[in-house]
N, CA, C and O atoms as a MOPAC input file, in Angstrom:
PM7 MOZYME 1SCF
protein

 N      0.85000 1    -1.17200 1    -0.11400 1
 C     -0.07400 1     0.00500 1     0.03400 1
 C      0.87600 1     1.23900 1    -0.03900 1
 O      1.85200 1     1.32200 1     0.70600 1
 N      0.57300 1     2.16500 1    -0.93100 1
 C      1.42500 1     3.33200 1    -1.04800 1
 C      0.75200 1     4.52300 1    -0.18100 1
 O     -0.45800 1     4.74800 1    -0.19100 1
 N      1.61700 1     5.18900 1     0.50400 1
 C      1.14100 1     6.31500 1     1.27200 1
 C      1.40000 1     7.62300 1     0.53700 1
 O      2.52700 1     7.93400 1     0.15000 1
 N      0.31300 1     8.38400 1     0.35600 1
 C      0.44300 1     9.66600 1    -0.30500 1
 C      0.73600 1    10.77500 1     0.69500 1
 O      0.04600 1    10.89500 1     1.70700 1
 N      1.71600 1    11.55900 1     0.43200 1
 C      2.14100 1    12.54500 1     1.36200 1
 C      0.97700 1    13.68000 1     1.48500 1
 O      0.25700 1    13.90500 1     0.51200 1
 N      0.83200 1    14.31800 1     2.59100 1
 C     -0.30300 1    15.25400 1     2.96300 1
 C     -0.18100 1    16.35100 1     1.87500 1
 O     -1.19900 1    16.71400 1     1.28700 1
 N      1.08200 1    16.91600 1     1.57200 1
 C      1.19100 1    17.96600 1     0.62200 1
 C      0.60900 1    17.61400 1    -0.83900 1
 O      0.04100 1    18.46100 1    -1.53000 1
 N      0.79900 1    16.34100 1    -1.22000 1
 C      0.26600 1    15.87200 1    -2.41900 1
 C     -1.31200 1    15.77100 1    -2.42800 1
 O     -2.00400 1    16.10800 1    -3.38800 1
 N     -1.75700 1    15.30200 1    -1.32400 1
 C     -3.15200 1    15.23900 1    -1.15100 1
 C     -3.85200 1    16.57600 1    -1.28900 1
 O     -4.84900 1    16.74400 1    -1.99100 1
 N     -3.23200 1    17.55600 1    -0.54000 1
 C     -3.78900 1    18.98000 1    -0.57100 1
 C     -3.68300 1    19.52800 1    -2.05200 1
 O     -4.58900 1    20.19900 1    -2.54900 1
 N     -2.57200 1    19.21500 1    -2.69700 1
 C     -2.47800 1    19.71000 1    -4.04100 1
 C     -3.46000 1    19.15600 1    -5.04400 1
 O     -3.85900 1    19.83800 1    -5.98800 1
 N     -3.86500 1    17.85200 1    -4.82100 1
 C     -4.84700 1    17.18900 1    -5.61900 1
 C     -6.22200 1    17.72900 1    -5.34800 1
 O     -7.03800 1    17.90300 1    -6.25300 1
 N     -6.48800 1    18.01800 1    -3.95700 1
 C     -7.78700 1    18.62600 1    -3.64600 1
 C     -7.95200 1    19.98200 1    -4.22100 1
 O     -9.01700 1    20.33900 1    -4.72500 1
 N     -6.82300 1    20.79600 1    -4.14400 1
 C     -6.86400 1    22.15400 1    -4.76500 1
 C     -7.08400 1    22.16700 1    -6.26300 1
 O     -7.79500 1    22.99100 1    -6.83800 1
 N     -6.38700 1    21.14000 1    -6.87200 1
 C     -6.64700 1    21.09500 1    -8.24800 1
 C     -8.05400 1    20.67600 1    -8.69000 1
 O     -8.55500 1    21.16800 1    -9.70200 1
 N     -8.68600 1    19.78400 1    -7.94900 1
 C    -10.07300 1    19.38200 1    -8.19800 1
 C    -10.97600 1    20.66000 1    -7.92100 1
 O    -11.83300 1    20.99800 1    -8.73800 1
 N    -10.78500 1    21.26300 1    -6.90200 1
 C    -11.65400 1    22.48100 1    -6.48200 1
 C    -11.45300 1    23.53800 1    -7.60400 1
 O    -12.43200 1    24.17400 1    -7.99700 1
 N    -10.27800 1    23.73900 1    -8.10800 1
 C    -10.11400 1    24.77500 1    -9.22200 1
 C    -10.84600 1    24.32700 1   -10.49100 1
 O    -11.46300 1    25.11200 1   -11.21200 1
 N    -10.73800 1    23.04000 1   -10.70800 1
 C    -11.49300 1    22.49200 1   -11.95300 1
 C    -12.94600 1    22.61700 1   -11.78700 1
 O    -13.63700 1    22.80300 1   -12.78900 1
 N    -13.50100 1    22.53100 1   -10.57600 1
 C    -14.93400 1    22.67700 1   -10.47100 1
 C    -15.30500 1    24.19800 1   -10.57200 1
 O    -16.30300 1    24.55800 1   -11.19600 1
 N    -14.47200 1    25.07400 1    -9.93800 1
 C    -14.57700 1    26.48500 1    -9.99700 1
 C    -14.65700 1    27.00500 1   -11.41600 1
 O    -15.48800 1    27.86000 1   -11.72100 1
 N    -13.81300 1    26.50600 1   -12.27300 1
 C    -13.71300 1    26.86600 1   -13.66200 1
 C    -15.02900 1    26.61300 1   -14.42000 1
 O    -15.31600 1    27.29900 1   -15.40100 1
 N    -15.82200 1    25.63700 1   -13.97100 1
 C    -16.98400 1    25.32300 1   -14.71500 1
 C    -18.29300 1    25.89700 1   -13.90300 1
 O    -19.42700 1    25.64100 1   -14.30800 1
 N    -18.08400 1    26.59900 1   -12.86600 1
 C    -19.13200 1    27.17800 1   -12.08000 1
 C    -19.78500 1    28.39300 1   -12.79600 1
 O    -19.12500 1    29.41600 1   -12.97900 1
 N    -21.10100 1    28.28600 1   -13.20900 1
 C    -21.77400 1    29.52200 1   -13.82000 1
 C    -21.68200 1    30.73100 1   -12.91400 1
 O    -21.40000 1    31.81300 1   -13.42900 1
 N    -21.87300 1    30.65600 1   -11.73300 1
 C    -21.86400 1    31.87100 1   -10.87100 1
 C    -20.51700 1    32.50400 1   -10.96100 1
 O    -20.45800 1    33.72500 1   -11.10600 1
 N    -19.42900 1    31.78900 1   -10.88900 1
 C    -18.05900 1    32.25900 1   -10.94200 1
 C    -17.80600 1    33.03000 1   -12.30000 1
 O    -17.19700 1    34.09500 1   -12.39900 1
 N    -18.39200 1    32.29000 1   -13.35300 1
 C    -18.17200 1    32.76200 1   -14.65300 1
 C    -18.85200 1    34.22500 1   -14.87700 1
 O    -18.27300 1    35.14100 1   -15.45900 1
 N    -20.08300 1    34.30900 1   -14.36500 1
 C    -20.77500 1    35.55400 1   -14.54800 1
 C    -20.14900 1    36.58300 1   -13.59300 1
 O    -20.01800 1    37.73500 1   -14.00800 1
 N    -19.75900 1    36.27500 1   -12.37300 1
 C    -19.12400 1    37.32100 1   -11.54700 1
 C    -17.78600 1    37.76400 1   -12.17100 1
 O    -17.39000 1    38.91400 1   -11.98300 1
 N    -17.10600 1    36.92000 1   -12.88100 1
 C    -15.83300 1    37.34300 1   -13.53600 1
 C    -16.12200 1    38.36700 1   -14.60000 1
 O    -15.28800 1    39.24000 1   -14.84100 1
 N    -17.29700 1    38.30000 1   -15.26500 1
 C    -17.66900 1    39.27100 1   -16.23200 1
 C    -18.07700 1    40.57400 1   -15.57500 1
 O    -17.66100 1    41.65700 1   -15.98600 1
 N    -18.90400 1    40.44700 1   -14.54000 1
 C    -19.32300 1    41.64600 1   -13.77500 1
 C    -18.10900 1    42.37800 1   -13.03800 1
 O    -18.05200 1    43.59500 1   -12.86300 1
 N    -17.19300 1    41.49500 1   -12.65300 1
 C    -16.07100 1    42.18400 1   -11.88000 1
 C    -15.13700 1    42.95500 1   -12.76300 1
 O    -14.23300 1    43.58800 1   -12.21800 1
 N    -15.25000 1    42.97000 1   -13.99500 1
 C    -14.38400 1    43.75800 1   -14.77200 1
 C    -14.62100 1    45.25500 1   -14.60100 1
 O    -15.77900 1    45.67200 1   -14.58000 1
 N    -13.65800 1    46.02600 1   -14.48600 1
 C    -13.71000 1    47.43300 1   -14.02800 1
 C    -14.81400 1    48.27700 1   -14.94000 1
 O    -15.65300 1    48.96300 1   -14.35700 1
 N    -14.79000 1    48.21600 1   -16.14700 1
 C    -15.57700 1    49.08400 1   -16.91600 1
 C    -16.98800 1    48.54400 1   -17.23600 1
 O    -17.82500 1    49.33500 1   -17.67200 1
 N    -17.28900 1    47.30900 1   -17.05500 1
 C    -18.54200 1    46.59300 1   -17.39300 1
 C    -19.73400 1    47.28400 1   -16.81200 1
 O    -20.67100 1    47.63300 1   -17.53000 1
 N    -19.71000 1    47.49800 1   -15.43200 1
 C    -20.89400 1    48.02200 1   -14.92900 1
 C    -21.17500 1    49.41800 1   -15.35500 1
 O    -22.34200 1    49.79100 1   -15.47600 1
 N    -20.12200 1    50.25100 1   -15.60100 1
 C    -20.34300 1    51.61400 1   -16.12900 1
 C    -20.96900 1    51.51300 1   -17.54200 1
 O    -21.90700 1    52.24900 1   -17.84800 1
 N    -20.47500 1    50.63900 1   -18.37000 1
 C    -21.03500 1    50.37900 1   -19.68300 1
 C    -22.50100 1    50.03500 1   -19.74600 1
 O    -23.30000 1    50.54300 1   -20.53300 1
 N    -22.78600 1    49.07600 1   -18.79200 1
 C    -24.20500 1    48.57800 1   -18.61900 1
 C    -25.06100 1    49.69300 1   -18.18700 1
 O    -26.17100 1    49.82000 1   -18.70500 1
 N    -24.63900 1    50.53600 1   -17.26000 1
 C    -25.37400 1    51.50400 1   -16.65900 1
 C    -25.58100 1    52.54200 1   -17.73800 1
 O    -26.70500 1    53.03500 1   -17.84000 1
 N    -24.62700 1    52.92000 1   -18.54100 1
 C    -24.68800 1    53.90900 1   -19.61600 1
 C    -25.72200 1    53.49700 1   -20.69200 1
 O    -26.40500 1    54.33000 1   -21.28800 1
 N    -25.79500 1    52.24200 1   -20.89400 1
 C    -26.70200 1    51.77700 1   -21.98600 1
 C    -28.17000 1    51.39000 1   -21.38700 1
 O    -29.07600 1    50.97600 1   -22.11100 1
 N    -28.28400 1    51.55600 1   -20.11700 1
 C    -29.61300 1    51.17900 1   -19.47600 1
 C    -30.67100 1    51.96700 1   -20.01900 1
 O    -31.76300 1    51.41400 1   -20.14900 1
 N    -30.54300 1    53.17100 1   -20.36200 1
 C    -31.61200 1    54.09300 1   -20.82700 1
 C    -31.87700 1    54.12200 1   -22.29500 1
 O    -32.78100 1    54.79100 1   -22.79500 1
 N    -30.99900 1    53.32100 1   -23.00500 1
 C    -31.20800 1    53.12000 1   -24.44100 1
 C    -29.91800 1    53.17500 1   -25.19000 1
 O    -28.85000 1    53.37900 1   -24.61400 1
 N    -30.02800 1    52.98400 1   -26.54100 1
 C    -28.68300 1    52.88800 1   -27.33700 1
 C    -27.89300 1    54.12600 1   -27.33100 1
 O    -28.41800 1    55.22700 1   -27.16100 1
 N    -26.65700 1    53.95600 1   -27.51200 1
 C    -25.69800 1    55.16400 1   -27.57300 1
 C    -24.69900 1    54.93600 1   -28.74200 1
 O    -24.33500 1    53.81500 1   -29.10000 1
 N    -24.30300 1    56.07200 1   -29.28900 1
 C    -23.22900 1    55.92300 1   -30.30700 1
 C    -21.87800 1    55.76200 1   -29.52800 1
 O    -21.79900 1    56.00300 1   -28.32400 1
 N    -20.90900 1    55.37600 1   -30.22600 1
 C    -19.69800 1    55.10500 1   -29.58000 1
 C    -19.10800 1    56.32900 1   -28.87000 1
 O    -18.61500 1    56.22700 1   -27.74600 1
 N    -19.16600 1    57.52400 1   -29.56200 1
 C    -18.49700 1    58.67100 1   -28.93900 1
 C    -19.30800 1    59.08700 1   -27.69100 1
 O    -18.68900 1    59.50800 1   -26.71400 1
 N    -20.70100 1    58.99300 1   -27.66200 1
 C    -21.47100 1    59.36100 1   -26.53200 1
 C    -21.13100 1    58.34300 1   -25.38200 1
 O    -20.96800 1    58.75400 1   -24.23300 1
 N    -21.02800 1    57.04700 1   -25.69400 1
 C    -20.74600 1    56.03500 1   -24.68400 1
 C    -19.33300 1    56.31700 1   -24.09400 1
 O    -19.13300 1    56.15100 1   -22.89100 1
 N    -18.37800 1    56.73100 1   -24.91400 1
 C    -17.04700 1    57.08100 1   -24.42000 1
 C    -17.06300 1    58.29800 1   -23.45400 1
 O    -16.27400 1    58.37500 1   -22.51300 1
 N    -17.98300 1    59.23200 1   -23.72400 1
 C    -18.18300 1    60.33000 1   -22.77700 1
 C    -18.79700 1    59.88700 1   -21.48300 1
 O    -18.44300 1    60.39000 1   -20.41700 1
 N    -19.72700 1    58.93700 1   -21.56300 1
 C    -20.42000 1    58.45700 1   -20.34200 1
 C    -19.53900 1    57.60600 1   -19.43200 1
 O    -19.63500 1    57.62200 1   -18.20500 1
 N    -18.68400 1    56.87100 1   -20.11200 1
 C    -17.79700 1    55.97700 1   -19.33100 1
 C    -16.39500 1    56.79600 1   -19.26400 1
 O    -15.38000 1    56.37500 1   -19.82000 1
 N    -16.43700 1    57.89400 1   -18.59900 1
 C    -15.28300 1    58.78800 1   -18.51500 1
 C    -14.16900 1    57.95200 1   -17.69200 1
 O    -14.43300 1    57.18400 1   -16.76700 1
 N    -12.95500 1    58.22000 1   -18.16000 1
 C    -11.88000 1    57.54700 1   -17.45600 1
 C    -11.37700 1    56.25400 1   -18.18500 1
 O    -10.21800 1    55.86700 1   -18.03300 1
 N    -12.29300 1    55.58500 1   -18.99500 1
 C    -11.70900 1    54.47900 1   -19.68800 1
 C    -11.10200 1    54.91900 1   -20.94400 1
 O    -11.64700 1    55.72500 1   -21.69800 1
 N     -9.87400 1    54.33100 1   -21.17200 1
 C     -9.15600 1    54.68900 1   -22.46300 1
 C     -9.92000 1    54.15000 1   -23.66600 1
 O    -10.85100 1    53.36500 1   -23.48800 1
 N     -9.57200 1    54.52800 1   -24.83300 1
 C    -10.22100 1    54.09100 1   -25.98000 1
 C    -10.06900 1    52.51900 1   -26.08400 1
 O    -11.00100 1    51.77500 1   -26.39100 1
 N     -8.85500 1    52.12700 1   -25.80800 1
 C     -8.53900 1    50.63900 1   -25.91600 1
 C     -9.35300 1    49.84800 1   -24.93600 1
 O     -9.91300 1    48.81300 1   -25.29700 1
 N     -9.44200 1    50.32200 1   -23.64800 1
 C    -10.12800 1    49.55600 1   -22.66600 1
 C    -11.64800 1    49.57200 1   -22.96200 1
 O    -12.30800 1    48.54700 1   -22.79600 1
 N    -12.17100 1    50.63800 1   -23.36600 1
 C    -13.60700 1    50.77800 1   -23.75200 1
 C    -13.85900 1    49.81100 1   -24.89400 1
 O    -14.82400 1    49.05200 1   -24.81200 1
 N    -13.08500 1    49.78500 1   -25.92100 1
 C    -13.27400 1    48.91300 1   -27.03800 1
 C    -13.25900 1    47.40800 1   -26.68500 1
 O    -14.10000 1    46.62300 1   -27.12300 1
 N    -12.14700 1    47.02500 1   -25.78500 1
 C    -12.09800 1    45.69200 1   -25.36300 1
 C    -13.37000 1    45.27000 1   -24.53900 1
 O    -13.85800 1    44.14700 1   -24.66100 1
 N    -13.85100 1    46.16900 1   -23.74500 1
 C    -14.97900 1    45.93500 1   -22.83400 1
 C    -16.17500 1    45.69300 1   -23.79000 1
 O    -16.84700 1    44.66900 1   -23.67200 1
 N    -16.43600 1    46.57700 1   -24.68900 1
 C    -17.55200 1    46.48600 1   -25.62900 1
 C    -17.48800 1    45.16400 1   -26.37300 1
 O    -18.50200 1    44.49100 1   -26.56100 1
 N    -16.27400 1    44.79900 1   -26.79700 1
 C    -16.22800 1    43.50800 1   -27.61200 1
 C    -16.54400 1    42.34200 1   -26.71900 1
 O    -17.28900 1    41.46100 1   -27.14700 1
 N    -16.02000 1    42.26700 1   -25.47700 1
 C    -16.36800 1    41.21000 1   -24.60500 1
 C    -17.79700 1    41.06800 1   -24.31700 1
 O    -18.36100 1    39.97400 1   -24.28700 1
 N    -18.41300 1    42.26800 1   -24.09100 1
 C    -19.87700 1    42.28900 1   -23.81200 1
 C    -20.70500 1    41.79100 1   -25.00500 1
 O    -21.66300 1    41.02800 1   -24.87700 1
 N    -20.25400 1    42.29000 1   -26.19900 1
 C    -20.95000 1    41.64800 1   -27.42500 1
 C    -20.72700 1    40.19100 1   -27.58000 1
 O    -21.61900 1    39.42900 1   -27.95400 1
 N    -19.48000 1    39.80500 1   -27.27500 1
 C    -19.25800 1    38.36600 1   -27.39500 1
 C    -20.21800 1    37.50800 1   -26.39600 1
 O    -20.80200 1    36.48800 1   -26.76300 1
 N    -20.29800 1    38.00800 1   -25.19600 1
 C    -21.12900 1    37.42900 1   -24.20600 1
 C    -22.62700 1    37.58500 1   -24.41200 1
 O    -23.41800 1    37.10100 1   -23.60200 1
 N    -23.02200 1    38.25000 1   -25.48100 1
 C    -24.41400 1    38.45600 1   -25.73100 1
 C    -25.18100 1    39.44000 1   -24.92100 1
 O    -26.40500 1    39.34800 1   -24.82700 1
 N    -24.43000 1    40.47400 1   -24.27600 1
 C    -25.06700 1    41.31100 1   -23.44400 1
 C    -25.37700 1    42.73900 1   -24.21500 1
 O    -26.15500 1    43.58100 1   -23.76700 1
 N    -24.73900 1    42.85300 1   -25.28200 1
 C    -24.93000 1    44.04300 1   -26.12800 1
 C    -24.81000 1    43.79900 1   -27.65400 1
 O    -24.15600 1    42.86400 1   -28.11600 1
 N    -25.45900 1    44.67000 1   -28.37900 1
 C    -25.23800 1    44.49800 1   -29.84000 1
 C    -24.56800 1    45.75400 1   -30.35600 1
 O    -24.72800 1    46.84200 1   -29.80200 1
 N    -23.83100 1    45.58400 1   -31.40800 1
 C    -23.13200 1    46.71300 1   -32.13700 1
 C    -23.78300 1    46.84600 1   -33.53900 1
 O    -23.90900 1    45.86400 1   -34.27000 1
 N    -24.15800 1    47.98200 1   -33.86100 1
 C    -24.77200 1    48.24400 1   -35.14000 1
 C    -23.93300 1    49.29100 1   -35.90700 1
 O    -23.72800 1    50.40600 1   -35.42600 1
 N    -23.48400 1    48.93400 1   -37.03000 1
 C    -22.63700 1    49.92000 1   -37.79700 1
 C    -23.57200 1    50.35000 1   -39.11200 1
 O    -24.08600 1    49.58300 1   -39.92700 1
 N    -23.63000 1    51.68000 1   -39.07700 1
 C    -24.44200 1    52.35100 1   -40.23400 1
 C    -23.41400 1    52.95700 1   -41.11100 1
 O    -22.54700 1    53.71200 1   -40.67200 1
 N    -23.52800 1    52.59100 1   -42.44900 1
 C    -22.66000 1    53.14800 1   -43.45300 1
 C    -23.10100 1    54.69500 1   -43.61600 1
 O    -24.21400 1    54.96400 1   -44.06700 1
 N    -22.26800 1    55.61100 1   -43.26600 1
 C    -22.45100 1    56.89800 1   -43.33200 1
 C    -21.09900 1    57.54300 1   -43.45300 1
 O    -20.09000 1    56.84000 1   -43.41600 1
 N    -21.03000 1    58.84100 1   -43.59700 1
 C    -19.76700 1    59.55900 1   -43.49600 1
 C    -19.79000 1    60.58500 1   -42.34900 1
 O    -20.45700 1    61.60500 1   -42.51900 1
 N    -19.12100 1    60.40600 1   -41.19800 1
 C    -18.40700 1    59.20900 1   -40.87300 1
 C    -19.24900 1    58.02600 1   -40.59100 1
 O    -20.46700 1    58.16300 1   -40.47800 1
 N    -18.66500 1    56.85000 1   -40.46900 1
 C    -19.33300 1    55.60400 1   -40.08800 1
 C    -19.97700 1    55.82300 1   -38.70500 1
 O    -19.36300 1    56.41000 1   -37.81300 1
 N    -21.13800 1    55.37700 1   -38.55100 1
 C    -21.92200 1    55.55700 1   -37.30300 1
 C    -21.97200 1    54.09900 1   -36.63700 1
 O    -22.41900 1    53.11200 1   -37.22100 1
 N    -21.46200 1    54.09800 1   -35.35500 1
 C    -21.58700 1    52.79300 1   -34.50100 1
 C    -22.49200 1    53.03700 1   -33.33500 1
 O    -22.30200 1    53.98700 1   -32.57500 1
 N    -23.50400 1    52.16200 1   -33.18200 1
 C    -24.34400 1    52.30300 1   -32.04400 1
 C    -24.32600 1    51.03600 1   -31.23900 1
 O    -24.24700 1    49.94500 1   -31.80400 1
 N    -24.40200 1    51.15900 1   -29.83800 1
 C    -24.45700 1    50.03200 1   -28.98400 1
 C    -25.84300 1    49.97000 1   -28.36300 1
 O    -26.45900 1    51.01200 1   -28.13400 1
 N    -26.34200 1    48.78800 1   -28.08900 1
 C    -27.61800 1    48.61800 1   -27.37400 1
 C    -27.54900 1    47.42200 1   -26.60600 1
 O    -26.91400 1    46.46100 1   -27.04200 1
 N    -28.18900 1    47.37200 1   -25.40700 1
 C    -28.29900 1    46.17900 1   -24.54000 1
 C    -29.17800 1    45.12000 1   -25.24200 1
 O    -30.16400 1    45.48000 1   -25.88600 1
 N    -28.87500 1    43.97300 1   -25.14000 1
 C    -29.78500 1    42.86000 1   -25.62900 1
 C    -30.70300 1    42.57500 1   -24.44000 1
 O    -30.52800 1    43.04300 1   -23.31500 1
 N    -31.73300 1    41.73300 1   -24.81200 1
 C    -32.60200 1    41.32100 1   -23.65000 1
 C    -31.77600 1    40.63100 1   -22.49900 1
 O    -32.08700 1    40.72600 1   -21.31200 1
 N    -30.81800 1    40.00800 1   -22.91700 1
 C    -29.96100 1    39.30300 1   -21.87500 1
 C    -29.23300 1    40.39200 1   -20.97100 1
 O    -29.12800 1    40.26400 1   -19.75100 1
 N    -28.77300 1    41.40900 1   -21.64500 1
 C    -28.07500 1    42.58900 1   -20.92100 1
 C    -29.13200 1    43.36300 1   -20.09900 1
 O    -28.84700 1    43.82500 1   -18.99400 1
 N    -30.28600 1    43.49000 1   -20.62300 1
 C    -31.32400 1    44.21300 1   -19.89500 1
 C    -31.72000 1    43.46300 1   -18.62300 1
 O    -31.98000 1    44.06400 1   -17.58100 1
 N    -31.76000 1    42.02200 1   -18.74900 1
 C    -32.08200 1    41.21500 1   -17.66400 1
 C    -31.06500 1    41.30600 1   -16.44900 1
 O    -31.38300 1    41.02200 1   -15.29400 1
 N    -29.87200 1    41.71000 1   -16.82000 1
 C    -28.81400 1    41.88000 1   -15.80400 1
 C    -28.92700 1    43.19800 1   -14.99000 1
 O    -28.43500 1    43.26400 1   -13.86400 1
 N    -29.56500 1    44.23300 1   -15.54900 1
 C    -29.74800 1    45.54500 1   -14.88900 1
 C    -30.31300 1    45.41200 1   -13.46300 1
 O    -29.70500 1    45.99600 1   -12.56500 1
 N    -31.33200 1    44.75500 1   -13.18900 1
 C    -31.89700 1    44.69600 1   -11.74900 1
 C    -30.83800 1    44.20200 1   -10.75500 1
 O    -30.70600 1    44.68100 1    -9.62900 1
 N    -30.05400 1    43.15400 1   -11.28600 1
 C    -29.15300 1    42.59100 1   -10.34400 1
 C    -27.93100 1    43.62700 1   -10.11200 1
 O    -27.38300 1    43.81400 1    -9.02500 1
 N    -27.63100 1    44.21000 1   -11.22300 1
 C    -26.65100 1    45.32900 1   -11.07800 1
 C    -26.99000 1    46.40400 1   -10.05800 1
 O    -26.17600 1    46.84100 1    -9.24600 1
 N    -28.26800 1    46.80000 1   -10.16500 1
 C    -28.80800 1    47.92100 1    -9.38400 1
 C    -28.90200 1    47.34000 1    -7.90900 1
 O    -28.62600 1    48.09500 1    -6.97600 1
 N    -29.24900 1    46.13800 1    -7.68200 1
 C    -29.27500 1    45.56400 1    -6.36300 1
 C    -27.86800 1    45.49000 1    -5.75000 1
 O    -27.70300 1    45.76600 1    -4.56200 1
 N    -26.86000 1    45.12300 1    -6.53900 1
 C    -25.54700 1    45.18300 1    -5.93100 1
 C    -25.08900 1    46.57400 1    -5.53800 1
 O    -24.50300 1    46.81300 1    -4.48200 1
 N    -25.41800 1    47.54300 1    -6.52900 1
 C    -25.03600 1    49.00600 1    -6.20600 1
 C    -25.69900 1    49.41500 1    -4.95300 1
 O    -25.08700 1    50.07000 1    -4.10900 1
 N    -27.00700 1    49.02900 1    -4.79000 1
 C    -27.77400 1    49.43600 1    -3.63300 1
 C    -27.18900 1    48.90200 1    -2.30400 1
 O    -27.12800 1    49.56000 1    -1.26500 1
 N    -26.74500 1    47.55700 1    -2.47200 1
 C    -26.17200 1    46.98400 1    -1.26800 1
 C    -24.83900 1    47.66100 1    -0.91400 1
 O    -24.53800 1    47.88600 1     0.25800 1
 N    -24.00700 1    47.99600 1    -1.99900 1
 C    -22.82800 1    48.69600 1    -1.76400 1
 C    -22.97700 1    50.03300 1    -1.05600 1
 O    -22.29100 1    50.31900 1    -0.07500 1
 N    -23.92800 1    50.87900 1    -1.60100 1
 C    -24.17300 1    52.13600 1    -1.08400 1
 C    -24.67200 1    51.96200 1     0.38700 1
 O    -24.35700 1    52.81600 1     1.21500 1
 N    -25.37500 1    50.97800 1     0.71400 1
 C    -25.91500 1    50.77500 1     2.12700 1
 C    -24.65000 1    50.34800 1     3.01900 1
 O    -24.43200 1    50.87700 1     4.10900 1
 N    -23.95200 1    49.49200 1     2.54900 1
 C    -22.90300 1    48.90200 1     3.41700 1
 C    -21.42000 1    49.41200 1     3.27200 1
 O    -20.55900 1    48.94500 1     4.01700 1
 N    -21.12000 1    50.31900 1     2.36800 1
 C    -19.75100 1    50.74700 1     2.19400 1
 C    -19.15900 1    51.33600 1     3.47500 1
 O    -17.97400 1    51.16300 1     3.76300 1
 N    -19.95700 1    51.99700 1     4.19700 1
 C    -19.43600 1    52.55900 1     5.45900 1
 C    -18.98800 1    51.57400 1     6.48800 1
 O    -17.97200 1    51.71100 1     7.16900 1
 N    -19.82000 1    50.56700 1     6.55100 1
 C    -19.44500 1    49.33900 1     7.47100 1
 C    -18.18200 1    48.63000 1     6.87900 1
 O    -17.31000 1    48.22000 1     7.64500 1
 N    -18.08200 1    48.49400 1     5.63700 1
 C    -16.88800 1    47.90000 1     5.08000 1
 C    -15.61300 1    48.72900 1     5.35800 1
 O    -14.55900 1    48.21100 1     5.72600 1
 N    -15.78000 1    50.02200 1     5.16100 1
 C    -14.61100 1    50.94300 1     5.43700 1
 C    -14.22500 1    50.87800 1     6.80100 1
 O    -13.03200 1    50.76600 1     7.08500 1
 N    -15.25900 1    50.94500 1     7.83200 1
 C    -14.95600 1    50.80800 1     9.22500 1
 C    -14.25100 1    49.55100 1     9.50200 1
 O    -13.30300 1    49.56500 1    10.28600 1
 N    -14.62800 1    48.46000 1     8.93000 1
 C    -14.18000 1    47.18600 1     9.31200 1
 C    -12.65700 1    47.16600 1     8.79600 1
 O    -11.77800 1    46.63300 1     9.47400 1
 N    -12.41700 1    47.72400 1     7.66600 1
 C    -11.03500 1    47.72000 1     7.09700 1
 C    -10.12700 1    48.66300 1     8.02100 1
 O     -8.98900 1    48.29100 1     8.30800 1
 N    -10.59100 1    49.78600 1     8.44800 1
 C     -9.82600 1    50.64800 1     9.32800 1
 C     -9.50600 1    49.87200 1    10.70600 1
 O     -8.38300 1    49.90300 1    11.20800 1
 N    -10.55800 1    49.19200 1    11.25600 1
 C    -10.32100 1    48.51400 1    12.54800 1
 C     -9.31000 1    47.34400 1    12.25900 1
 O     -8.40800 1    47.12000 1    13.06500 1
 N     -9.44100 1    46.67100 1    11.22600 1
 C     -8.44800 1    45.53800 1    10.83500 1
 C     -7.08000 1    46.13000 1    10.71600 1
 O     -6.12200 1    45.64400 1    11.31700 1
 N     -6.97900 1    47.24400 1     9.89300 1
 C     -5.66700 1    47.78600 1     9.64300 1
 C     -5.02600 1    48.34600 1    10.93300 1
 O     -3.79900 1    48.40200 1    11.01600 1
 N     -5.78600 1    48.74200 1    11.89400 1
 C     -5.21700 1    49.33800 1    13.03500 1
 C     -4.74000 1    48.28200 1    13.98700 1
 O     -4.02500 1    48.62900 1    14.92700 1
 N     -5.08500 1    46.97400 1    13.82400 1
 C     -4.58600 1    45.88900 1    14.70800 1
 C     -3.51400 1    45.08500 1    13.99800 1
 O     -2.88000 1    44.24800 1    14.64000 1
 N     -3.27400 1    45.29300 1    12.69500 1
 C     -2.33600 1    44.40500 1    11.99100 1
 C     -1.00200 1    45.04800 1    12.00400 1
 O     -0.87400 1    46.20200 1    11.59500 1
 N      0.07200 1    44.31000 1    12.48900 1
 C      1.36200 1    44.83200 1    12.63100 1
 C      2.02700 1    44.63300 1    11.24200 1
 O      1.98000 1    43.53900 1    10.68000 1
 N      2.61700 1    45.66000 1    10.72500 1
 C      3.23400 1    45.59900 1     9.44600 1
 C      4.68700 1    45.67600 1     9.48300 1
 O      5.33400 1    45.63400 1     8.43700 1

């Protein structure tokens, strides 16, 4: 009978856990929502479609590159559509899909929770930081 060292057993359990986590729908969706600019883009499009330039103004602080990458990911995930209209100059509009619209109440709930509890979170951080020796 072969004895497996404890470190190897822990490594095996960690590998199994990470494999399960990679397939977890909740984890996958939270990874999308956790991206820095996603919530701002969704909020900007909540009232209706916007042209790219207007969206860039609404999502102030995002570089052109980051905004474009975020929009492409959201389009790939089926949360928004991109419509190009042949004109001079070319017109590009973004609109939430029904799937993206369905996400808005959840986003608003998380924002509401954050607004209600951010003070308690900050207080907990301050209390923790005051007791930790660095």
